[in-house]
N, C-alpha and C positions, 0 to 999 in steps of 0.2 A: 578441456575438461577442468583443469585447475582454475581457470578464470571463472567458469560457471560456478564452481563450488565457492570460490571467494565471494562472488556477487550474491550468492544465496545466503551465505553467512552474514554478509554485511546487511542484506535486506532483513534478515531475522533480527540482527542487533538493532537496526533502526526501528523495527516494529516494537521491540521491547522498550526502546526509548520513548516511542509514542504512547505505549501503554502505561509507562511510568508517569508521564506528564498529564495525559488526558484521563480524567476520572471515570469516564463512561466506557473505557476499554479495559478488558481483563484478559490476561493470558495465563492459563494454568499449566505451567510446566514447559520444559524445554522442547519436548516433542510437539506440543501444540504450537509453539512459536516457530519451530522449523517447518512444520506442515503449513502454517498460515503464510509464512514468508514465501514458500515455494508456490502456494496456490495464488497468492496475490500477484506474483510475477507472471505466472501462467495466464491468469485471467486478464491482466493488463496487455499481455502479448497477443491474446486471441480475441476474446469477447470485447475487451476494452478497445482494441484497434478497430474492430467493426463499428462499435458505437461512436468512436471518434470520427470515422469516415462518414457515418450516417448523420451525425450532428454537426458536420463542418459548417453549414450556413449559420447555425446558432453560435458556434465557436467564433466565427468571424465577426458576427454582430457584437458579441460580448468581449471582443479583443482577446480571446483565448481563455477567459475566466471560466467558461463552461467546462473546460478540460478538468478543472478541479472537481466539478460535480461528477463527471464520469469516473475519475479516480476514487472518489468517495463511494460511489456505487459499487465499484469492484472490491473495495475494502470491506464494505458492508456485506456483500455477497459471500466473500471468503469467510466472514464471521458466521454466516448462516450455515456454511458447509463444514467447517473444521470444528470438531468437538474440543472444548477447552479454550476456545478463542471466542469472545463475545464482545459485541458493541451495542450499547444501549439505545442509540438513535442515530438519525441522519447527521446531526451536528457533531456528535462524537466521531462518527465515521469521517466526516469532512475534515475535522481537526486532526484526526489520526492519520489520514492519508496525506494531509499537508505536512505534518511533522515527520512522517515516515519518509517522504520525498526529500525534505530538507536535511534530515539526519543522514539519509543515504548519500546525498551529494557530498556532505561534509566528510563522512567516513570514507567514501571512495577517493576523495582528494587526499586524505591522510594516508591511505594505504598505497595509492599510486605514487605519491610524491616522496 
């Protein structure tokens, strides 16, 4: 349980980092950031997993780069669902998902190490 909460908080923090850097992403309040962080994680674990399996041939052809598109779509979908979290377009979602992933990796390394 404690590990899950730490991962959720780190995802929320990495989302805030992405929103701070990418101009097309807005997070209005801590509650919206917490909800969006949880929903992005849930979507990636459920719908994102199904999409990654269905698009496996395309992922292989693009040498894994299509996974970035799937992550961007999950990011964009979360923005459509969570009030107070908005993304202006696909490219903002793409950059936001990419930055959220990179910031998450960095933060998890700092916390674990």
